C-alpha positions as CSV (number, residue, x, y, z in Angstrom):
1,M,37.6,-47.0,-27.1
2,T,40.8,-46.9,-25.2
3,R,43.9,-44.8,-26.1
4,E,45.7,-47.9,-27.2
5,Q,42.9,-49.0,-29.5
6,Y,42.7,-45.6,-31.0
7,N,46.4,-45.4,-31.7
8,T,46.4,-49.0,-33.2
9,Q,43.5,-48.3,-35.6
10,R,44.9,-44.9,-36.7
11,T,48.4,-46.3,-37.3
12,K,46.9,-49.1,-39.5
13,L,44.8,-46.7,-41.5
14,M,47.7,-44.3,-42.1
15,N,49.9,-47.2,-43.2
16,D,47.2,-48.4,-45.6
17,M,46.8,-44.9,-46.9
18,R,50.5,-44.5,-47.6
19,A,50.6,-47.9,-49.4
20,A,47.6,-46.9,-51.6
21,I,49.3,-43.6,-52.5
22,D,52.5,-45.4,-53.4
23,A,50.5,-47.8,-55.6
24,G,48.6,-45.0,-57.3
25,D,45.3,-46.3,-55.8
26,T,43.6,-42.9,-55.1
27,A,40.2,-44.4,-54.3
28,T,41.7,-46.5,-51.5
29,A,43.8,-43.6,-50.3
30,N,40.7,-41.3,-50.1
31,S,38.8,-44.0,-48.3
32,C,41.5,-44.4,-45.7
33,R,41.7,-40.6,-45.3
34,D,37.9,-40.5,-44.6
35,Q,38.2,-43.3,-42.0
36,V,41.1,-41.6,-40.2
37,R,39.0,-38.4,-40.0
38,A,36.0,-40.3,-38.7
39,L,38.2,-42.1,-36.1
40,D,39.7,-38.8,-34.9
41,N,36.2,-37.3,-34.6
42,Q,35.0,-40.4,-32.6
43,W,38.0,-40.3,-30.3
44,E,37.6,-36.5,-29.6
45,A,33.9,-36.9,-28.9
46,E,34.5,-39.7,-26.5
47,A,37.3,-37.8,-24.8
48,Q,35.1,-34.8,-24.5
49,A,32.4,-36.8,-22.9
50,R,34.8,-38.3,-20.3
51,A,36.2,-34.8,-19.6
52,D,32.8,-33.3,-19.1
53,F,31.8,-36.2,-16.7
54,A,35.0,-35.7,-14.7
55,A,34.5,-32.0,-14.5
56,L,30.9,-32.4,-13.2
57,Q,31.9,-35.2,-10.8
58,N,35.1,-33.7,-9.3
59,S,34.8,-30.0,-9.7
60,A,31.3,-29.2,-8.6
61,R,30.8,-25.4,-8.2
62,S,34.3,-24.7,-9.3
63,F,33.2,-22.1,-11.7
64,T,30.3,-19.6,-12.0
65,P,29.3,-18.4,-15.4
66,A,31.1,-15.2,-14.9
67,D,34.3,-17.1,-14.1
68,V,34.4,-19.0,-17.5
69,T,36.2,-17.1,-20.2
70,P,36.0,-17.8,-24.0
71,A,39.6,-19.0,-23.8
72,Q,38.7,-21.6,-21.2
73,T,35.6,-22.7,-23.2
74,N,37.7,-23.2,-26.3
75,A,40.4,-25.0,-24.3
76,V,37.9,-27.7,-23.3
77,T,37.3,-28.7,-27.0
78,Q,41.1,-29.3,-27.4
79,I,41.1,-32.2,-25.0
80,V,42.1,-35.3,-27.0
81,N,44.0,-37.3,-24.5
82,F,41.7,-38.3,-21.6
83,A,44.4,-40.3,-20.0
84,A,46.0,-37.0,-18.9
85,V,42.9,-36.0,-16.9
86,P,43.3,-37.0,-13.2
87,Q,40.7,-39.5,-12.1
88,G,39.1,-39.3,-8.8
89,T,41.1,-36.3,-7.6
90,P,39.5,-34.9,-4.4
91,T,38.3,-31.3,-4.6
92,D,38.5,-29.0,-1.6
93,P,34.9,-27.6,-1.3
94,S,36.2,-24.5,0.5
95,E,38.5,-23.6,-2.5
96,T,35.8,-23.3,-5.1
97,A,35.3,-19.8,-6.5
98,E,31.7,-19.8,-5.5
99,Y,32.4,-20.6,-1.9
100,R,35.4,-18.2,-1.6
101,N,33.3,-15.3,-2.9
102,A,30.4,-16.3,-0.6
103,F,32.8,-16.4,2.3
104,M,34.1,-12.9,1.5
105,A,30.6,-11.5,1.3
106,Y,29.7,-13.2,4.6
107,V,32.7,-11.6,6.4
108,C,32.7,-8.2,4.7
109,R,29.0,-7.5,4.3
110,G,27.2,-10.0,6.5
111,T,25.6,-11.8,3.5
112,E,24.6,-15.3,4.6
113,I,26.2,-18.3,2.9
114,S,23.6,-20.4,1.1
115,A,22.5,-23.7,2.6
116,D,24.0,-25.8,-0.2
117,L,27.4,-24.2,0.1
118,R,27.3,-24.6,3.9
119,A,26.5,-28.3,3.4
120,S,29.4,-28.8,1.0
121,V,31.9,-27.7,3.7
122,A,30.1,-29.2,6.7
123,P,32.4,-32.3,6.8
124,M,35.4,-30.0,7.1
125,L,33.8,-28.1,10.0
126,N,32.9,-31.4,11.8
127,A,36.4,-32.8,11.2
128,A,38.0,-29.7,12.6
129,A,35.9,-29.9,15.8
130,T,36.4,-26.2,16.2
131,T,32.8,-25.2,17.1
132,T,29.5,-26.7,18.0
133,T,26.7,-26.9,15.5
134,T,24.9,-24.0,17.2
135,D,27.6,-21.4,16.7
136,A,29.2,-22.7,13.5
137,G,29.4,-19.8,11.0
138,A,31.6,-20.7,8.1
139,V,34.8,-22.6,7.3
140,I,37.7,-20.4,6.3
141,P,38.9,-21.3,2.8
142,T,42.0,-23.5,2.9
143,T,44.2,-21.0,1.1
144,I,43.5,-18.3,3.8
145,A,44.0,-20.8,6.6
146,R,47.4,-21.8,5.2
147,E,48.4,-18.2,4.8
148,I,47.4,-17.5,8.4
149,I,49.5,-20.4,9.6
150,K,52.4,-19.3,7.4
151,Q,52.4,-15.7,8.7
152,M,51.9,-16.8,12.3
153,K,55.1,-18.8,12.1
154,S,57.1,-15.7,11.2
155,Y,55.1,-12.9,12.7
156,G,55.8,-13.1,16.5
157,E,59.5,-13.5,17.5
158,L,58.6,-15.6,20.5
159,Y,55.8,-17.7,18.9
160,A,57.9,-18.3,15.7
161,K,60.5,-20.2,17.8
162,I,58.4,-22.6,19.8
163,R,57.8,-26.2,18.8
164,K,54.7,-26.8,16.7
165,L,52.8,-30.1,17.1
166,N,49.8,-31.8,15.7
167,V,49.0,-34.7,18.0
168,Q,45.6,-36.0,19.4
169,G,44.3,-34.1,22.4
170,G,43.4,-35.7,25.6
171,I,46.1,-38.4,25.4
172,E,49.2,-38.5,27.5
173,F,52.4,-38.6,25.4
174,P,55.8,-39.4,26.8
175,I,57.9,-36.3,26.4
176,L,60.6,-38.4,24.9
177,T,58.2,-39.1,22.0
178,L,57.6,-35.3,21.4
179,K,61.2,-34.3,22.1
180,P,63.3,-37.2,20.8
181,T,66.8,-38.1,21.9
182,A,69.4,-40.3,20.2
183,S,71.6,-43.0,21.6
184,W,74.1,-45.5,20.3
185,I,72.5,-48.9,19.4
186,G,75.1,-50.9,21.3
187,E,74.9,-48.6,24.4
188,S,73.5,-50.2,27.5
189,K,70.4,-48.4,28.8
190,S,70.2,-47.4,32.4
191,S,67.0,-48.0,34.3
192,D,66.6,-44.3,35.1
193,D,66.4,-43.5,31.4
194,Q,63.6,-46.0,30.9
195,K,61.3,-44.8,33.6
196,L,58.4,-42.6,32.5
197,E,56.9,-41.0,35.5
198,A,54.0,-38.5,35.6
199,K,56.4,-35.6,35.1
200,T,57.8,-37.1,31.8
201,K,54.4,-37.1,30.1
202,V,52.2,-34.3,28.7
203,S,48.6,-34.1,27.5
204,F,47.1,-31.4,25.3
205,S,43.5,-30.2,25.6
206,Y,41.1,-28.5,23.1
207,Y,41.0,-24.8,23.9
208,G,39.3,-22.3,21.7
209,L,41.0,-19.0,20.8
210,E,38.9,-16.3,19.2
211,C,39.8,-13.2,17.3
212,K,37.2,-10.5,16.7
213,I,37.4,-8.4,13.6
214,A,35.1,-5.5,13.0
215,Q,33.1,-5.7,9.8
216,T,33.7,-2.1,9.0
217,L,37.4,-2.8,8.6
218,L,36.6,-5.1,5.6
219,A,33.5,-3.4,4.2
220,A,35.3,-1.7,1.3
221,V,37.1,-4.9,0.1
222,V,36.0,-5.9,-3.4
223,T,38.4,-8.6,-4.6
224,F,39.2,-11.9,-3.0
225,E,43.0,-11.3,-3.2
226,E,42.6,-8.0,-1.3
227,F,40.3,-9.7,1.2
228,Q,42.7,-12.5,1.8
229,Q,45.6,-10.1,2.4
230,M,43.7,-7.9,4.9
231,F,41.8,-10.6,6.6
232,T,45.0,-12.7,7.2
233,Q,46.9,-9.7,8.5
234,L,44.2,-8.7,11.0
235,A,43.7,-12.3,12.2
236,V,47.5,-13.1,12.5
237,E,48.2,-9.9,14.6
238,A,45.6,-10.7,17.2
239,I,46.1,-14.5,17.4
240,V,49.9,-14.3,17.7
241,A,49.6,-11.6,20.4
242,A,47.3,-13.7,22.4
243,K,49.4,-16.8,22.0
244,E,52.7,-15.1,23.0
245,K,51.0,-13.7,26.2
246,A,49.7,-17.2,27.0
247,I,53.1,-18.8,26.4
248,I,54.5,-16.7,29.3
249,S,51.6,-16.3,31.6
250,G,48.7,-18.5,30.5
251,T,46.7,-20.0,33.3
252,G,46.2,-23.4,31.7
253,S,42.5,-23.1,32.3
254,G,40.8,-22.6,28.9
255,Q,44.2,-21.5,27.4
256,F,47.9,-22.3,27.2
257,L,49.7,-23.2,30.4
258,G,52.3,-20.4,30.6
259,I,55.9,-20.9,31.6
260,T,55.6,-18.7,34.7
261,K,52.4,-20.6,35.9
262,D,53.8,-24.1,35.3
263,T,54.2,-25.8,38.7
264,R,56.6,-28.4,37.2
265,V,59.4,-25.7,37.0
266,P,61.8,-26.6,39.9
267,A,61.6,-24.3,42.8
268,K,65.4,-23.8,42.7
269,N,65.0,-22.4,39.2
270,V,62.9,-19.4,40.5
271,V,65.3,-16.6,41.3
272,T,64.6,-13.2,43.0
273,L,66.9,-10.3,42.4
274,T,66.8,-7.1,44.4
275,P,67.1,-3.7,42.6
276,D,70.8,-3.6,43.4
277,E,71.3,-7.2,42.2
278,F,69.3,-6.7,39.0
279,T,71.9,-4.1,37.8
280,S,74.9,-6.2,38.9
281,Y,76.5,-8.6,36.4
282,S,78.0,-10.5,39.3
283,A,74.6,-11.2,40.8
284,W,73.2,-12.4,37.4
285,K,76.2,-14.7,37.0
286,K,75.9,-16.2,40.5
287,K,72.1,-16.3,40.9
288,V,70.9,-16.8,37.3
289,M,73.5,-18.1,34.9
290,A,75.0,-20.5,37.5
291,K,71.5,-22.1,37.8
292,I,71.4,-23.1,34.1
293,P,72.5,-26.7,33.5
294,K,75.0,-27.3,30.7
295,A,72.4,-29.2,28.6
296,Y,70.0,-26.2,28.7
297,R,72.4,-23.3,28.0
298,K,71.1,-22.8,24.4
299,G,68.1,-20.9,25.7
300,E,67.4,-17.2,25.6
301,F,66.1,-14.4,27.8
302,V,62.6,-12.9,27.4
303,M,61.8,-9.6,29.0
304,A,60.0,-6.3,28.5
305,Q,61.5,-3.8,26.1
306,G,61.7,-1.3,29.0
307,T,63.5,-3.7,31.2
308,F,66.2,-4.3,28.6
309,D,66.6,-0.6,27.6
310,G,66.6,0.6,31.2
311,Y,68.6,-1.9,33.0
312,I,70.3,-4.5,30.8
313,D,71.6,-2.5,27.8
314,G,75.0,-1.2,28.6
315,M,75.7,-3.4,31.6
316,V,79.4,-4.1,32.1
317,D,81.4,-6.6,34.2
318,A,84.0,-5.8,36.7
319,N,86.6,-5.2,34.0
320,G,84.3,-2.8,32.1
321,Q,83.5,-5.3,29.3
322,P,79.9,-4.9,28.0
323,I,77.5,-7.7,29.0
324,G,74.3,-6.4,27.6
325,R,74.5,-4.9,24.1
326,V,72.6,-4.1,21.0
327,N,73.9,-5.2,17.6
328,Y,72.7,-3.9,14.3
329,G,72.5,-6.2,11.3
330,I,73.0,-5.2,7.7
331,D,69.3,-4.7,7.5
332,G,69.4,-2.2,10.4
333,E,67.4,-4.4,12.7
334,E,68.3,-4.5,16.4
335,N,69.6,-7.7,17.9
336,Y,69.8,-7.9,21.7
337,R,72.4,-9.9,23.6
338,F,73.0,-10.4,27.3
339,C,75.5,-12.7,29.0
340,G,76.1,-14.2,25.5
341,K,72.5,-15.1,25.1
342,T,69.8,-13.8,22.8
343,V,67.2,-11.5,24.3
344,D,63.7,-11.4,23.0
345,T,61.8,-8.3,24.1
346,V,58.0,-8.5,24.5
347,E,55.2,-6.1,25.3
348,D,54.5,-5.1,28.8
349,D,51.3,-7.0,28.9
350,V,53.3,-10.2,28.3
351,I,55.9,-9.5,31.0
352,P,55.8,-6.3,32.9
353,S,58.8,-3.9,32.8
354,Y,61.0,-3.8,35.9
355,D,59.8,-0.3,36.8
356,D,56.1,-1.2,36.6
357,A,56.4,-4.6,38.2
358,A,55.5,-5.1,41.8
359,T,57.7,-6.9,44.3
360,G,57.4,-10.6,43.6
361,D,56.4,-10.2,39.9
362,V,58.2,-12.0,37.1
363,V,60.3,-9.6,35.1
364,A,62.3,-12.0,33.0
365,V,62.4,-15.6,31.9
366,F,65.2,-17.8,30.5
367,F,64.3,-20.9,28.5
368,N,64.8,-22.7,25.2
369,P,61.8,-21.9,23.0
370,T,61.9,-25.5,21.5
371,D,61.1,-26.8,25.0
372,Y,57.7,-25.2,24.7
373,A,55.1,-26.8,22.3
374,E,51.9,-25.6,20.8
375,N,49.5,-28.3,19.7
376,S,46.9,-27.5,17.0
377,N,45.1,-29.1,14.0
378,G,45.7,-25.9,12.0
379,S,42.0,-25.4,11.2
380,F,40.0,-22.2,11.5
381,S,36.4,-21.2,11.3
382,T,34.4,-18.0,11.6
383,V,31.2,-16.8,13.3
384,K,29.3,-13.5,12.9
385,W,29.0,-11.7,16.2
386,T,27.3,-8.5,17.3
387,D,29.0,-6.3,19.9
388,H,26.0,-4.6,21.5
389,D,28.3,-2.3,23.6
390,D,29.3,-0.3,20.5
391,N,26.6,-1.6,18.0
392,T,29.1,-3.1,15.6
393,V,29.0,-6.4,13.7
394,K,32.2,-8.4,14.1
395,T,33.6,-11.6,12.8
396,K,35.1,-14.1,15.2
397,V,37.9,-16.3,13.9
398,L,37.9,-19.5,16.0
399,H,41.0,-21.6,16.4
400,I,41.6,-24.7,18.5
401,C,45.0,-25.0,20.2
402,D,46.8,-25.7,23.4
403,G,50.4,-25.2,24.6
404,K,52.7,-26.1,27.5
405,L,56.3,-26.8,28.4
406,L,57.7,-30.2,27.3
407,D,60.7,-29.9,29.5
408,P,60.6,-27.4,32.5
409,N,64.1,-28.2,33.8
410,G,65.9,-25.6,31.7
411,V,63.5,-22.7,32.7
412,I,64.8,-19.9,34.9
413,I,62.2,-17.5,36.2
414,I,63.5,-14.1,37.5
415,K,61.4,-12.1,39.9
416,K,61.6,-8.6,41.2
417,G,62.9,-8.6,44.8
418,E,62.3,-6.1,47.6
419,A,64.8,-3.3,48.0
420,A,67.3,-3.6,50.8
421,K,66.3,-1.8,53.9
422,V,68.5,0.9,55.1
């Protein structure tokens, strides 16, 4: 019986019942009443059967007996409009309560996930192409993966600013496709703008990034909400730290190609400053700022915290006007500026401080973060791993990604020069 058929029959019976009551025919009125009740019972039974079928078909393993409350059980019997139940709605197998609890036990206590649950998420693992079948441990539930991605985008100051892509690896993309430009429709196009040489294309690879988390850090976790919060925080801190280091100095072999290792950066954009020049505003203006083309002046400096505090902060020009300064927002956070540009400070393992750097080392970089792109499918998986050096069990969070410059022409690399000989 369809919803329309049910409504038509019920309306007719109710009209007949009212007419019988108005005519004083109680026998007919009672008969209509009984037919309405029988029709309602039939409709409710059919709707219940359809709802049960949909629940079994589309929400397999969504609930364990302990998850179903009396209120939920009673709510099922109230379904009378089956048309409101979504048909054929796909269910994320990693989001079922059974799988999430099994995943938490796997990470926190080393309890193996059952074969049927592994099989239910196997297509996700294969689609993600994050691991081989020999080392595949478990797919991270989608809610946790999304939370990791969300926090990654806001956790690291440098990583949060770069361009995020999701394109197929191994294929060369014209940079104009990944970094679009606009032009007037009636404008004649020069031949130079239409040429796509090797330097104007970029291809991303599939590199694996792993984060190892000790099981003892999560052993005391008892609820999935607590586990999600702690697991996400630990993974994000390690993953973002590795990515920020690779953005600057990645070798391009099994990891990002870092800005300072990219041979496409023009040689004229590599500047060496002696110790005297490094503290001179005039030298920075002539040898660094003058190198930046007008189209790329929206970039920012990246350097170690010690470099900014020890050499840049407080620098003044010939008239005594401050060039490097620290501003404090209403939230009390420090905001660094130098030569009118934002300065992002990083740890010494990303860029060494000027005092610790050897002659010829990179001590600062100027670039527009949106000219650097990370490519990733946004998926994560986990593998149990035993560190035999300290006899601890750890969880490896595996993530596939790659990163490189889209446009190297606006990059200025500043190196430490040799002190002038007396």
